[in-house]
N, C-alpha and C positions, 0 to 999 in steps of 0.2 A: 552402463552402456546399453543402448537400445539396439536390438538385433533385427527387429522387424516392425512393420507398421502397426500390427495388432497390439503388441505390447506397448508401443508408444501411445496409442489412443487410451489404453487403460491407465497408464501412468499419468498422462496429462489430466484425465478426469479426476483421478485421486488427488493430484496436486491442486487442482482447482477447488475441490471439495475441502481440502485441508486449509487452503488460503481463505476461503469464505468462512469457515468455522472459526479461524483465528480472528478475522476482522469482526465477526459477530460477537465473539467473546470480549474483545477489547471494547467495543461500543457498549455492551451490556455492563461490563465492570465500571466503565466511566459513568454510565447512567445511574447505576446503583450507588455510586459514591457521591452523586449530586452534581457532577460536572455537566455543563451544557455542551453537548456534542457539536452543535452548530457553531458555537463560539470557538471551540478548539479547532474545528475544521477550517473556519475562516482565518484564524490566526496562523495556522499551518500553511494555508495557501499564500498568505502574505509573506511568510518567511521563505517559502519556496520561490516566489517571484523575485524576491531580493537576491536569493542565492543564484538564480539563473542569470540575472542581470550581472552580478559580480563575476560569474563564470565566463560569460561572453566578453565582458570587459577585459578580464585578465588574458583570455585567449587572443583577443584582437589587438591587445596593447603591444 
């Protein structure tokens, strides 16, 4: 629970730092394992586009 604005700013900065560290670690592990990060990101984007289209289709149907 956030009680004041000062603690909220500190918490959000720490959360951002943790998120960036996690993403960096994921990319570093993928790179060291020999995966092409660009290829994985491109495939992920295509899957997300298809998922969004299916979501809107099912909501509007």
